[in-house]
N, C-alpha and C positions, 0 to 999 in steps of 0.2 A: 081402506074404503070397503064398506060392507057390501055383499052381495045379497039381494032380495031372493028368495024362493029357493035357495040352495038347500039341498038335503043334508043333514048332519046325523050321522050314526055313531052310536056308541056301543061297544061290545067288550065284555070282560077280556083281559088279556089271556090268551091261551084257550079261548072258548068260542072262536069265531064260528064255529059250526052249530052252536046252540043258539038257534034262531029266537027262541022264546026269552033268551037274557038280553037281547039287543033293545036299544032305545033309539028311536028316530024322532027327530023334529026338523021343521022348516024354517030357515031364517026369516026374520022380520024384515020390515023395510030398511032398517039401519043395518042389517046383517047380523043381528044378535039372535041368540037361541038360549034355552035353558033346559036343563035336566034337574028335577027335583027329587028328593028322596032317595038318593043313590046310596047302596051299602058301601061301606069301606072296602077298599080294594084297588087292585091295578086294572086300568082299562085302555082301550085304544079308541081314538076318536078319528073318525072319517068324515070327509065333505065330498059331495058329488053335485054337479049341476042339476038344475030343476028338471024333472023328467025321469031321473034314474031310480025312482022308488021300487019299481019291480025288480030290477037288476040288483039293486042294494040288498034285496032280501035272499039272494042265492049266496050260500057259502062260499063257492068258488070265485065268484066276483068279488066279494069283499076280500078274500084272501089274496087276490092278484093285487090289491092295494096296500097289503099290510106294511110293506117296506115304507111306505109314505105317510102311513097313520101316525097321529100324535099320541104318544104314550103318556098317561098321567094317573096319579094315585089320589084317590079319595080317602081322607082321613077325618072322621067326625063330620060336623055340619058346616064347615067354613065355606065361604064362596071362593070359587076359584074362577080365573079367567083364562080362557083358551083362544088363541089366534089360529085359525085354520086358513089353509089357502086351496083353492080349487086345483085338481091335478091338472097338469098340462096334458092337452091332446096327444095321443099317440101318433107319431109320425110314420 
């Protein structure tokens, strides 16, 4: 089941501190999102609850979720499907 309004962040693998290389999108009513025109390479995808846009811009915040990021590789222009889950709240 998709979540509306979640923040989806894409960062090149190994370059989480390079904020200018990140892409952000917010999920639609069906939970979908898209990134167009990505260069070939290895990436990490992150998902955050609505309202985390400012925190997600901070390299240390993003780095703290690197272990739960979804790695994927872009090759050419083929469409890919990623299924992401919101991180569980810290106890």
